[in-house]
DRENMARKE-101930 format. One record per residue: x, y, z of N, C-alpha, C in turn. Coordinates in steps of 0.05 Angstrom, whole numbers, plus 5000, padded with zeros to 4 digits. Atoms other than C-alpha are relative to their C-alpha. Last residue first. Layout:
N
XYZXYZXYZ...
This chain:
846
498049954980760191365987502849984988498749745003754491475939502250055021499049965028752090755927501850254999498050215006751490576001501250044972497449944987748191236020502149804992497850035020742491155970502750055012498649755001737391426021502450004981501549805015732590846007501450274998498549765002737890336027498650224985497350004988733789716014501450264994500050144975726289676003502750015014498850275000726190195949500049885028497550085011720290295950502050235000498449785012714290395995502749894990498049894983710489746005501550224986498749805016704089445978501950165018500549724994702588876025501550174980497749825005701988136011499150285006500449724991697387546028502650164996497949924981698486915986499750295008499949714996692186625953502150075022500149914973693485905932500250305001502750034989691585635863499850105029500950285002698685525840497449955015497750165008700586225864499249705001500850295003695186745870502349854988498850115025697987395898499249714998499350285000693587755950501249924973500750145025692988485967500649715003499950294998693288946028499049874974502450145010694689676016500549705001501850084979699989966061497649844991498850164979703590346007498149955023498949844978698790605954501349825021497050015000698090185891501250165022499250234984690690015897503049985004501349984974688090695874500849775019498749804984693190695818498850015028501449745003690490045790501250205020502549984986695889505797498650274993501649785010701889265758497349995014502550065014706188825801498750254990501049755012713088785832497649934982501250025026714288195878499250284991500749755014718888125937498649934974500650065027719587555988498950254986502849985008722787806052499849924970501550244991729087726092497150014993502249904984731488446079498349775011499049794982738488296052497750095019498450124979736287626022500950215020498149794993730587935982501749915024499649974971727187335951502150215005497650134989725187455880499950015030500250094972719487705836502649865008497550124989718688085771499649925029498049985022712188245733502549855009497249984992706388045778501850024976498350245003699288165754502950075008497449955012693488635764501549744999499649725007686388715791502650064986497549975015683388025802500350294990500350015029677788095853502650034986501150265009677887915928499649984970502850034990678788635953498749754988500649774982684888695909497149985008502849954993687488055876499950245020500249874974694187985841497150085004502049794996694887485785500150115028502250094983701587115775497950235003502450045016705887315716497649895016500849805020712387265756497649914984498249995023716186735795499450224980501550045025713386715866501950064976498749875024717486625929498449934975501850015022713086475989501150144976499350225017718586346039498349974975497449955013718087036070500949774982498450234995710586926083502750034985499950064972707287596086501849775008501850214992709187776015500249955030498550184982712288446002498149805010501450164980709488815942502049845017498350194986712589385903498349865021499949994971707789735854501849785012498350234994708089895780500650015030497349964991702390395774501449735003498750244989695790455740502850065008502150184990690791005718501249755014500150255015695991555712498049815012502350025018694192235740499849744985502649984986698492265803497649964982500450244985704792005769497450005015498350014976703992565719499549735014499950254985701292645649501950025024502250024981699393325622499949755017500949754989703793265562497649975018499849994971706392555556499050265012501950194988703892435485500150005030502849895002707293065461498049825014500549794980713992815487497250104999501950094979713892155449499350225019502050185009720092315407498349905023498950285003723792895436497649834992501750215012722793655433501549735001500649965028726494105482498549764989497550015015729893975549499650074970499049735006723994225591502550004982501849875019720193565591501050274991499549714997726093215623498350144979501249845021723992495633500550295006498350015024728392015672498950164977497549864995725292205739501850014976500349725008718591985711502550175005497549915013720891265716499850294991498349894979715690995765502650114989497950194992712790535712501850115022501250244989706190915707502249815011501149924974710091565699498549765013498049984979714591285644498850055028498549755002708891045600501850035024500049844976706790315594501550264995502849964991704589895534499950195024501149775014711589995504497150055007499750025029714089505557498950264987501449805017714889485632500749954971501649824982716989015688498450204984501250164979719288445642498250175018500950255013721188755575498849815020501749965023725189295611499349744987498950155023727789085678498150034977501750135020726389595732501649854979499249945027730689765792498449834980502249905016726789745858500850074971499749725007732989695901497850124983499849864974731189035933500350304997502749964991729088835863499950125028501249785015736188965837497150055009498949744991739288545892498650234986500949944973734887945879500850285009502849935002736087975804498850065027500349745012743688015814497050084999499549804980743687425861499550284990502150044980740386995808500350205023502449855006744687295753497849975021501550055024751187045783497450164997502850034994756687235832498449994974501449985026764187145831497149955006501350245012766687265901499150074972501649975025771687755932498749744992502250195001773887616004498250034975502549864993777988246011497749815000499949924971784787886013497450135010499950224981782687535948500250085029502250024982780588155911500149785021500049784982787088335878497949985022497650024983787587645848500150225021500350234983780487655822502449975019501949944979780988365795499849765020498949784985787288215755498150075024497850094983784887535733501150225018501050184979778287795707502249925020501649834981781588375671498949835022498149864983786687895641498650185020499150194980781087445616502050135019502050084981777788035581501049825022499049954973783888365549498149885022497450124998782488065480501250045028500250294995775088215488502749885004500350165024776288965494500149705006497550025015775089295561499549844974500150105027769289535603502849994988497349985012768989605678500049864973500050185023762089745708502650054985499649905028763590065774499449774980498650165019762190005848500050124972497749875012758690215911501249834979497549994984752389815922502050174985500349844977745089835899502450025018500650164977745089245852499950165025502750115003744589605785499349825024500550244984750590035802497149924996502850075001753990555759499649765019500950044973760690885764497049985000502449844995762990765694499049945028501450044974770090525680497650195002501849784997772790475609498349945025502850034995778590005616498650274996501449755005785689905592497049965003502450025016788689285626498750274996499349965028795889275649497650014981497650165007794289375722500750064972500050164976787489705720502249794996498750265002788690255669499749865027497950054980783790825664501449744992498150205010778591155620502249975020497249935005773291515659501449774986498350195014765691525666502850114997497849895015760991875715501649774986500949955027754191675742502150164984502150185009756591725814499050094972502749994990762892135823498149804988501450165020770091955809497149975010498650005026774892435843498549854978499749735010770392615902501250004972502749895005768091905913500250284989501449914975775191655905497350114993502650134998777191265842498550085026501449964975782991725825497249884999502449835004786891425767498550025027499349734992793691145786497750204998500049795020790890445783501050265012499250105026790889755815500550224980497250075002790989995887501049914973498149774999784390355875502949935000499249895026780489745849502150225003498950195020779889295909501250154977497650114988778989805965501349804981497949805003774090175920502649895011499349985028769789545913502350204996497150015002769889405988501050044971498749794984762689626000503050014999499950074972760289195941501550225016501849864982760289205866500349895029498550044975764989035808498550175021501149824979760688955746501449935026500350114973765288635695498750225017500549834977764488805621499949845026501150154977766588545554499850185023499549894973768188815485498949815021497249954998768688565413500850115027498450245004761988215411502950055004500350204978758188805443502049774996497350074991760889355397500049775020500350194978754489455356502849915008498650255003755790065313499649835025500650174977751590685301501349734995499650295004753991235255499449855026500050174977751391955253500549714991498649864978752592525204500149835026497650144991750992085144501550115024497549875009746392595112502549865010499250085027740292135115502750124991500449795020739592215190501249924973497649865008739391555228499450224979500349714996732491395254502550154993502249905017731990685228499850305001499250015028738890525257497950124982498149785005736890765326500850014971501449744997730790315326501850234994501849975023734489705298498650275001498349945023739989775350498350064975499049734996734689815404501950094978502049825009731289205374500750295006499949935029737688805378497950214991499950215019737888825454499950104972501350254991736989205519500249774980502750055010741789785509499049735010500750264989747890085542497149954994502750044992749690655495499749725011500550294996756790895489497249965012501650094977757191595461500049695000499950294997762091955416498649925026501850125019761392655387500149695002501949805009764493065442497949884982498649805016767592455473497950204991497250064999765791895521501750194984498749835019758692115535503049985003497549884991755691515569501250184978498549865021748391335555502450145013498049854985744790815598501950124979497249995008738490605562501750135021498549824983731290415575502949974994497550104988726890125521501050205020499150225017720290185483502749905008497150054996717090595538500949764984499450264989710290815511503049965002498949964973709391565499500649745014502249994981704691465440500950045029501549755002710191655390497650025019501349995026714691105417498350254998502950015001719291245475499149964971501049975028726591095487497049975001502050185012728591225559499750054971502149875017734391525597498349794988502250205004739691385650497750144985502849934996745491865639498249764996501650245006753091795644497150075008502650024987757592415642498649744991499650144974764992365624497449975015498850265005764492895569500749875027497250025006760193455595500949724994498549974976752593435590503049974993498049795006747693505533501550085025497450125006744392835548502150214993498149805011738193105583502749874996498449864980733192535591501950204987501649824983727492295546501750185019500250084972730991965488498850225017501150274996730391965412499649935029502750025011731192715400498749735007501849824985737092805447497149974990500650124974740292185418498250185016501750235004739792465347499249885027502749915008742293155367498249764996501449894977748192855405497150084993500850214980750192405348498550125023502849984994749992935292499149815023500749734992757493065290497050035006500449825023758992315288499050275010498049805005758791735336499250184977501349805017753991245369502050234997498449765002757290625398498750184979500049865026752490085419501850245002498749745000753189595477500150114971499249895026748389015488501250285003501649765005748388695557501050144976502350065018751488005551498350244995499349995028758188245579497649974982502149845012755588395649500350024969499549995029759487855684497750144987502350095016758788015758500850034971499649955028764688075807497749874984500650225018763188135881500550094971499849915028765388555940499649764982497249985009764488516015500250124972498049994978758188536057502850064991500749794980752588706007502250045021499949755015755888295951499450235020497249945002757087726000500450264985499149904974749687746017503050075000501349744996747787675944500950125026498649815018752887115933498850285003497449944988750186735994501550214983500449834977743186795967502650085013500649735010745386515900499550205022497549865004748585935937499550284989499549814978741685755960502650144998498450124979740885475890500250195023499249824978735985625834501649845020498149815011734185325766500850225021498850095025728284985799501750224989497350114994727185195871501449904974498049784998721485665852502849895005499849865026717385065828502150225001498850175021718984625888500350154974501650225012717685145941501349874976502449895014723085545977498549764987500950155023728885446025497650134987502550164997731785976070499449854974501949935022739086196063497549825002502349864991742686146130497950074979501550164981747585596112497550145009501750195013749885966049498249855020502749915003752486576086498149794989501550024975758686216111497150094997500149744987760986106039498449995026499150004973761885366027500250285013501750174983757585325965500850015030501049854977761185915934498349845019497849944983765385485886499250165025499750214980758785215860502450055018497550145002757785875825500249805022498650024975751086195811502549844996502149924981746786425752500949965029499950144974752586435703497750105018499949814978750486685633500049855027499850174975751886305569500450195023497749974981749786805515499749795023497850165009745086595458502450005019499149895026740287165472502449854989501649775008739786915544501250114975499449875026742286235568498150244996502449995016743085895635500650174976500749825021749785705664497149964991502450125010751585415732498850194979502349845007758685645744497749834990502550164999763285145776497550164994501349944975769085625791497349865003498350094978773385325737498850045027500350294998767485415690501849895022502650064988767386155706499649705002499849954971774886225693497349935014498250214989773985905624500350035030501350264999767986335608501749785013499650104973771087005626499149715003497250064996772087215553500649885028498449764995764587145544502949935004498850004973761086555512501750265003498349764995756286535454501049985028499949845025752985915423501950245003500249714998754185405478500150134972498649854979749685055465502849895004497150014999745584815405501150195021498049995021742184545445498950174977497650164994738984475513502150014978499750215020733985045508502649855006498849945025733585435573499749764980498950245013728685365630501250074972497149985003727986005669501249784983499349745012720386075661503050044996499449804979719585325674500850264987497449865001716584915618500250225021500049814978711184395625502750135002498450064976711284085556499550205022501950044978705584185506501549935026502349835002709684495450498049975023500849904973716084175474497450165000500050214979717583725415498850105026502250195006715484255365499849795021502549874992719884765401497649824992500350044971725684275394497550145010500850284995724684245319499649955030502850025009724785005316499049725004501749894978731185005358497049994992500050174976734684525311498150115021501150265005732784855245499749845027502949975004733785575267498749724997501149924974740785395294496950024998500050234983742585015231498850065027501950205007740285585187499949765018498750225015744186105226498049784993501250025027739386665246501449784983502550144997740886615321498549974973499650284997748086785308497549845002499250135025745987465281500449705002497249945005742187655345500949854974497950214998734687595340502850124996499250064972729288095357502449835002497249924996728688385286501049955028498350135019722288015266503050055007498749835021718788285327502049844984500750105027714587765363501550154978499450285001716987825436499749894971497150045000717488585428500749704999499250215018710388635404502949935002497150035000706889035458500849774983499150234984699789155436503049984999501149954974697189825411500649775019502150204992701589775350499150065028499350144976705190425330497849795006497249974994705490805264500949855025499649804979697990895260502950055007501749765004696890565193500650215020499749885026702490055190498650264997497249935004703189885264500350154973499449774983695689905275502950104995501449775012694689435216500550265016498649925024699988965243498750244986497549874992696888955312501550104975500649744987689988805283502550155007500849825022692688265237499350275011497649925014696287935296499350204978498649824982689887935337502650094987501349745000685987645279501450205017500049875026690887075268498850285000499149734996692586865339499650184976500749914974688986195343500650305004502749915001689586095268499250135027502050215001697086035276497250125000502449924985702086575257497949784997500150184977708986365235497750075019499750285005709286975189500049845026501750104978707087695188499949704996500950284999712488025146498149965024500850094974713988725122499349714999500550295002717589025063499649895028502650065012716589785063499549704996502349864989723889935076497549944984501849925022728689405053497550135012498549915023734689295100498350124978498149794993731689235169501550124976497250075005725688865142501950225008499049905025719189085175503049914997498449765002715488715229501150064972501549775009712388075254501950244998498049825011715287375262498550244988500249935029710886955307502350194992501549765006713286675374499850064971502950044999715385965391498350244995501049934973722586135408497049975003498150084980726285825348499050055029497749824997720385875302501749905023498949974973715185365278502450184999497549874994710785385217500750005029500349734990705484915190502750095011497749834998704984285148499250275012500449735010699583765159502450185006497949854986701183025164499950284989498049865017694782685143502050125019498249824986689582215171501950134980498349855018683781765152501850185017501150025028679281235182501850144980499249765015682981125248499249964971497250025010679080585284500650264985499549875026672780565325502949934991501950105020669680165382500450124973499450285005675880265426498149884979498550035025674781015417500749714994501950045022669380985471501449964973500450295005675080905522498049944977502750005011677081645515499349714993501449774989683381735558497050004992499950014971686081035547498550235012501950204991683781025474499949975031502749895004687381675462497949805009500549814979693881405492497250124998500350154975693580795446499450195024502650155001692281225385499649855026502249804996697881715403497349865000500149934972702781135411497850195006500750234984701180855342499750075030502549954986701081525306499349785020499649784981708281545281497650055018498350094978707480855250500550215021501550144979701481095211501849925023498050214993705381615171498849855025500050084972699782025139501949775005501150264993701482295070500349945030498250215008702683045067498949735008501050264990697583605068501849784989499550014972700484315062499249735012497150014995701184274986500649965030498949744991693684114981503049975006499350014971692283484942501250275007502050174986688583464874500549985030500150285009692784054849497949845016502150045020691484794859499749724990502849954992697884954896498149944977501049745009704484634872497150035009501650005024707084054913499050284993502949954995712384174965498550014974501450245007719183864948497050025004499750055029722984514945498549754991501849845016719984705012500349944970498449875021723484125046498150154982500850045028719283955107501850164981499649765016721483855179499549944970499850075028718583235213500150264983500349765017719683275288500449924970497549875008718782585318499550264985498450145020711882425345502650164995498550214986707382605403501649834980497249915001705083265373501849785012497850114984698382955357502650144995497549885007691683205334502249925018497950034980685582755339502550134988497449935011678982885304502150005022498249844983672982505330502650064985497350104998667282265287501650185018500150254984659682355292502849865001502750125000659683095273500049745016500849955028667183245267497349854997502050165014668683315341499850084971502449855007675183595369498149824985502350135012681283305404497850204994502449844998688283475427497849884983502350055017694483065442497850215004499649845024701583155469497749974980499350175022700782585519500250144973498250204989700682975584501049814979497249915004697683535542502049815012498750204983690983185535503050054998497150055002687183775505500949805022498750154978679783805490503049984996497550105011675184255450501849915023497749825000668784305490502349874983498550034976662883875467502450194999501649894977657784085415501649985026499050074974661183975348498350135021497550144998659683975274500749905027499149944973653884475278502849875005499549714996652784485203501250055027497949925019653583735190500750305004500950005027649483595253502350094982499249775016651483395323498749984972499349774984649282955381500550254983502249834995645482435341500650255016502350025019650981915344497750185010500649735010656882165386497550004982500649814978657381555431499350284990502850034991656881105370499350195022499950074972663381385342497249985011502149904984663681395266500149895029502650095011670581225240497850105018500950284995676181635269497749934982502950024994679582245241499349715003501550245009687082375243497150035007502849974994691882965248498449774988502050205006699382925250497250075009501450064975703983525247497749824994502550155004709083665192498949915027500050264988714184215203497349864996502550155004715884835163500249725012499750275012721785185196497249884996502050204992722085925211500549744986499150234986727486455210497749825011502450044984725486935155500449745015500250274987732187175129497549995016500650024971731187785085500049715009497550004986734187955017499849985030499649734990727288134989502750035015500349825023726887514945500550295008497550005015729587125004499950184976498049834987723687345046502650014984500649725007718787054996502050185012499549965028722186375002499450284991497149985005722686415078500650044970498849744993715186575081503050024995498549915023712885945045501450265006497550145001710985665113501650054975499950244984705886215120502749864997499850245016705786695061500249745016501750174983703387305098499949734987499950285006708887745067498449855022500150174975706788465073500049714992500550285006708888945017500049855027499850184977708189695026499449724990498649854980709190234973500649835025500750014972707289754918501750195016498649784985707089704843499149995029501949844984704289024820501650215015498449854980707888664763498150195014499949715003703988134724501950125021502249895016702287394714500450304994499950135026708286994739497950114981501150285000708687484796500349894972500150125027712888114809498949715003500050304998711688524871499649894973501950165015713489264867500349715008501549865020717189864896497849834986501450175018720489654961498450164980502850024995725190174990498649824980500550124974732790174996497149975007499149834978733890654939499249905027498349785009729690244891500750175024499549784981726089584901501850214987498449795011723088994864500350235020500649754986720788354897501850214989497949814993720787724854498950245015497350085011717287094830502250205007498049794998710687134868502749894991497650094985705786614843502150224999497849825005699086904822502349925018498250115019693786364819502150204990499150284997688486764855502049934978499350135026687787514856501149735006498650254995684287864914500449864973500350215020682288594908501749765007497850195004681089104962499449814978498249935022676089664953502349824995498849744995671789695016502050084978502149804999667189124995501050285004500749955028673388724978497850214998497949835012675688805050499450074971500349734989668988555076502150184988502349885012669287965028499650285011499349915027676287805051497750144986498449754998674087785123500850114973501849794989668587285109501550265002501649905022673386885064498150225010498349855019678486815120498350124978499349744987673286635172501750164981502449845000670586085125500550285012500649935028677485805111497650194999498149815010679385825185499450094971499850105027673185515214501850194985500149815022674585685286500049844974499450115026672785245345499750214979501850135019672585455417501349924974498450145020675285815478498149864980499949855025670286275512501949884979502550015016668285785567500250144973500449725008675485675592497650014982502049955020675985025631499850304995500249715002681984755668498250064977499949865026681784025689499850305003501249744999682483515744500250134973499749894973685482845762498750275003499949714998682882485700500350085029497549905011684381755684500550295008497750104984679081445730502750114990499849874974673581875700502449925016499950214980674981625630500450145027497650044984672982205585499749775019498350215011667582125532502449945018500750284990662682505577501749784988499150165022666083185563499649705008499749845024662983725606500749844975502649885006660183255659500250174974501650215014666682855655497250114993498850055026670783475673498349814983500849775017665983655729501249974972502950035007666782955758499150234982500550205021674383005753497149974993499350274989674783665792499349794978502150204997674784315753501049755013498850264995679084945753497749815008500550134975675485545723501549735001499850295001676686055668499549885028501550144979675686785652500249704996501550215011681187095609498649845022502749935004683687765634498249804987500449875026691187675625497050054994498349775003692687545698499450154974501149794983686687085705501750264997502449915013688986665646498850235016499249855024695986615675497550124987498949754992693186405743500850184977502349854991688885865711500950285010501349895024695185655675497550155007498449785010698785575742498750134976500449794980693185145770501650254991502549885007693484745705499250225020499749825023700884645717497450134993498849764989699484345786500350214978502149874984694783855753501050265013501749855018700083715701497750135015498549775011705083525753498350174982499949784981700083095790501450254990497750034982698882685727499950235020499950284992692682575685502449945017497550104988690983305677499749715007500250194978685483555630502849915009497450134998685084185588499949815024499550164976677984375569502849874998497650165002676384935520500549865026498450034976669485225511502449834995500650264987664685105454501349985027498950004973664785835433499149745014501950104980663585715359501349985027498850084975667286115306497749925019497149995004666086245232501449925026498349914979658686055232503050004992498750224986654485985170502150115019501750114978649386495146501349785016502450115011652886615080498349865021499750015029659286715118497649864988501450225013658586935190500750014970500050045029663087365233498249764993501949815012661887625304499749964970502750064989664987025339497950184987501150215016670987125292497249915010500649925028672387805321498649774985502149795001671687645395499350064971502650114991675486985391497850214997500950195020681087285350497349885007501149835021681587865399499049824977502549894990682487365455498650184979502050215001687786985416497350115009500550075028691987605403497749804998501649785011691187825475499449964971502750034990693587145498498250224990501250225015699687195452497149955010500549925027701387885481498649784984502349825000700687675553499250074972499649735010705387095541497450165000498349854981704586485586500650294991497250025008698786295541501750145021498049964978691386195552502849944990498949734997686986295490502350025019499649984972685585585465501550275005498949754990682985635394499949995031500449984972682084965358501350265010501449774991681485065283499650035030502450104986683084385254498550225015499849964971687684745205497549905014500450264987687484425135499850035031502050165014686485055093499549735014502749934992689885525142497949804988500750114974696485155133497150065008498149954978696885305059499049885026498050225000692984995001502150045021497749945017689085624984502049784998498550244991682285415008502650004984498449914977680086124995501349775014501249864978681386254937497549845009502849905004685785824893499150155025501950215004693385784898497250114995499050195020699086274888498049774995500150284990695186824924500949814978499150195020696287574916500249725012499250254987692288054959500649804978500150235018691888764932501149765014498750254991690189334978499649784980498650085024688590054958501749755007501750165017683490105015501449914974498150075021687690375072498649794981499949805022681990705109502149954979498649754991682490365177500550194977501749884980677289825159501250265011502149855014681389705096498050135020498949775014687489525138497750174987499249804980683789075187501150254986502449894986680188695132500850225019501549845020686388605089497650135012498649745003690188375151498650184980500549834977684987845166501350274998502849915001685187575095499450185024500349805022692787555095497250104998498649754992692987215163499750214979501549864979687586685147501350265008500850164977690786495082498650175021502849964993690686965023499149785019501250224986698287035014497250065009499450265013702687604993498949785018499750224981699588265013500549744985500350275011700688854967500549805022499250224983699289554994499649744985500750255014699090184952501249775017497950155014699390765000498949764985501250245011693491215016502149854984502250074983695991765063498749744990502549855005702491785025497849905018501850135019708691485057497550184996501850214989713191965092498349884978502949945000718492335053498549775013501550165019725792265071497150075002499149965028730592765102498649834980499949725008729992525174501050024971497849854989728591785179499950294989497849975018721591535162502350155013499149725000717291305220502350034980499449935028713390655210500650304999502149865015713690475284501050074972499049755011718789965307497850144984499649985028715889425351500850284991502449945015716889345425500750054970500849734995723189005453497750084982497949875013721588595419500150235015499349734998722984225694500350124971502649924989722383685688500450265012500350084972729083715652497350095010498149874982728083835579499349925028500949744992724083325541502150125018501350014974727982765509499150285007498150014977729182855436498549995026501349864978724382665381501749985025502450124990729282435329498850165023499750194979734382905299497449895010499949864974732083225235500549805022499050144978732783015162500150175025497349944994728483415115500949845024499649874974722083065094503050045004497550064987720682915021500150155026498949774987713582904996502549925016
C-alpha cells in the first residue's frame, strides 16, 4: 500500500451549517413522490444505519450497493475498534453519539450484543489535562450526558491496570462503551430488509446518471439502478463517488495505528470470547492513546504518529484476503506509543505487541462529517467522514432530512455546503485534514485557529492592519484582526481587568481599550468577512418576501433585519437586507449555506439571480459617538440623523471613494457600514484613517466587537441560536411579521409567542466581574443542570462579565439566581434584563 506524502507530525498548536437545507423543490418543479427510489452506496455502518432509519419512516424502496462482501465490507467499519465516547465540544456531535448509544444498546444479532455500556474513562497525567477533564465534564453536563470526575483511587478502582502514581484524575461516563460495528450494521440491515430494502454485494459503482440537473440512476459493473435519491455512504471512497456526480467531497483517507498485545496475565479469567471486555474503555489523551480489552489481550489505538494519508488508487480491491482498509503495521511508528502505554499500564511489561495494522478512515478539514445534498445535482446526497461513534445519530438526522424535509438536529457544522471555494482546494483539504489527525486529542481552545495554510484570504485593508500590529485569527479562511498592538498605549488599556488563564488565551487587554474607545470616540472595524449576496431580477422581492420573516416591501433605501426559517419554524439564519433598487437587494448573510439556501429556492423561470459579491467588495464598520463628525466633512451627502435615518442605505462618495453606506450598528453606537469595491478598499481605509486622526480614531478588532455586541444583546447565529430554536425563544420575535402574508415557516409559528415557548435565551451577569467564561458551560438552576452558555465576554462599558444562555422559560426571568460551572467551579450569576447597555437606544439614534 502506497502512502501519499504528507508533512511530518507537526508541532501541536500553541498550548493553547448554518443548518441543513430541507428537500424543498424550487417553484415550478414537482416534488419527489411519496415513495421514491433510494440507492445507498456503501453497506458499512452508516449505509446500514441509514437503510434502517429510512425504512422505519416508510421509505422502503431502498437498494444498498456494496463493492465488497456483506457485512464485513472491507471499509473502515470492518476494522473499527468500536470505542464510543460521547462527550464532544459540539452539541450536535454529542447528540449523534448519544443516539448511537441508545440505539445500538437495544440491538442484538442472533442473540449477540451490538453495544456494551462498559463506561468510558479518560485519565489525566498532566495538570493541563486534568483541567481539561473538568471542562469536558462541563460539556457533557451541558449536552445532557451524565458523567463524574474521579480522583486517582477511583480511576484505579474502575481500571486496575492503571499505575496509580501516573494518574492525577479522570472523567467517567457510565453510558460510554463498546460497539461491534459489523454486528450493529448487519442487525440494522436485517431490519431494513424485513421492511423491503435489498442489499447487493460485489456491485462496484462506475457512474452516476442524471438528467435536467437531477440524479436518475446509479451504474455498477453489474447493472443500472434507477434512483430518485442517491446517498453516498462510501466512507473513505466518498471522494471517488462524488467525482462521478461532479461533486468535491473534501475528505482525506488517513491510516491510524491499532495493535493487540499477547495475552495479559492480569486479564486472565476476567472475560469470555462473547463478552470480550469488562473494564471501561480507556483514553490516555496526553499521549494520543486509547485502549480496550480483547478477552485476555489489550487493544491499543494510537494517534501519536505522523499523518499517513492514503492514495485511493493504490487501495486493494474489496473481497481479497486482506481488507482494503487494513494496511501493514509500521512498527517504527508505534515505538513511542508502546513505551507510553507501558508507563500508564505497567502490566503490559509482561507482554509484547502480537499483531497490528494501520487502519484507514476519513478526516476532514474541520473534524466534522460531510452531510447533505449536492448543490449542482439534485437528489445526490452524501453522508461521509462519519465514525462509528456518530453513525446512528447521523443516519437518523439524514433520514429526517430526506423524509421530513428538515432534520431535527442542527446540522450547520456538518453540512456539505459549508465551505468557501478556497477551502475545497485539494492542497488545503490535504494539509488541514492531516493537521486534524495530529490534533485529535489535543487540548484546543475555542478561538484557536489552524496554523497553516495561512493566510488564505485577506481583505484590502490587510497591509494597513499589519502596520498597526494586528493580531489575526481566522474565520472561513479570512484573516480577521482581534486587536491591534498599536493600541497598547491607549489610556484605557491600564484600567482593563485581567482574567483567568483559559480566557486569557487569544485575548489582550488592548481589546478592552478598543471597546472603550469605540464608546468614547470612534473606531474602524473590518467587516469584509461577512458574506454579501446580491439578489436581483423582477422576482427578487417576491422570493425574499417568501423566504424571510420581516416585511421587505419597503422603499428603495430601506434596510431590514430579518430571519430565514425552515419549515418547522427554526431559525436557519438571520440576514440584513438592503433594498438598493426596485429589483436589487444586498443581503448580509452568515455564510455559504445562506447562498446555498437562496439558490435552491430560485424560481425556475429565471426571474431572480443570486450572486456572491463578497470577494469583490469590502466593508468598514465606522462606529462611535464621533462617527458623524468623521464622515460628514468627507462628503456632500447628508449624513445627519434627519437626512440619513437608522436602518437606511445611501450611495455616496467619501473623498474619492464611491460607497454604499448603511446606517446599521452591531455594537450599539452611532455609525455606518461603508461598502466599496475591493479596488477602492485601501483608499477607503486611508481616507477614514486620515480624517479620523484629530478625533482619536482607532482600528478595533473582533474581540472588542464581541464584547460590545453582547452588551447590546445582539445575537450571533450559529452560536446563540440555530435551526433548533424558533424566533420567539431566541428573543427575535420583533423580526417576524405574521401579517405580511405567507412565508416559509410561518405555519409552524402560528400560536407561538414569547410567553408560550418552553425556553428562552437569557442574559446572565456573573457576580464576579473577573469570571469571564467562554461558552458551552452548563448553567445550574436550583442546584440542577438546566441549560448552557452560548456566548460570553467581559462588558468593558458596564464592568461586568456577561453570558447568554439557554434556560427553561420559568428560569429565564430577570432576577433569577443561577450558577455557571466553569472548570468545575460554580460561579454565581443573575438573569438580567437586556440590553445591558443603552436600553433606550439613544446612542444609535442620534
